[in-house]
C-alpha positions as CSV (number, residue, x, y, z in Angstrom):
1,M,-9.6,-0.6,7.2
2,N,-7.2,-2.9,5.2
3,L,-8.5,-3.2,1.6
4,V,-5.5,-5.3,0.4
5,R,-4.7,-8.9,1.5
6,E,-1.5,-10.8,1.1
7,G,-1.3,-12.7,-2.3
8,E,-4.0,-10.5,-4.0
9,T,-3.4,-9.5,-7.6
10,W,-4.8,-6.2,-8.9
11,T,-5.0,-5.3,-12.6
12,V,-4.5,-1.6,-13.2
13,T,-4.9,0.3,-16.4
14,V,-3.4,3.8,-16.9
15,T,-4.2,6.1,-19.8
16,P,-2.0,9.2,-19.9
17,S,-3.8,12.4,-21.0
18,S,-2.4,15.8,-21.9
19,G,-4.1,18.8,-23.6
20,G,-7.3,16.7,-24.3
21,L,-5.4,14.0,-26.1
22,D,-5.2,10.5,-24.6
23,G,-2.0,8.4,-25.0
24,P,-1.7,4.7,-25.2
25,A,-3.2,2.7,-22.3
26,I,-0.9,0.6,-20.2
27,T,-2.1,-2.4,-18.2
28,A,-0.1,-3.9,-15.4
29,K,-0.7,-6.6,-12.8
30,V,0.4,-5.9,-9.2
31,R,0.7,-8.7,-6.6
32,F,0.8,-7.7,-3.0
33,L,3.4,-9.8,-1.1
34,D,3.2,-8.0,2.2
35,P,0.6,-5.2,2.3
36,K,1.5,-4.0,5.8
37,A,5.1,-3.4,4.8
38,G,4.1,-1.9,1.4
39,I,5.8,-4.7,-0.6
40,A,4.3,-5.5,-4.0
41,Q,5.6,-7.2,-7.1
């Protein structure tokens, strides 16, 4: 099953955590140019 389509943009938020403490959250947008070839921007 292919969950990603060409031209889709996903917003991803990552929060690093270590020893019970959370670091600053980072948000990035990823646009899939060619999902079958694994190419994203």
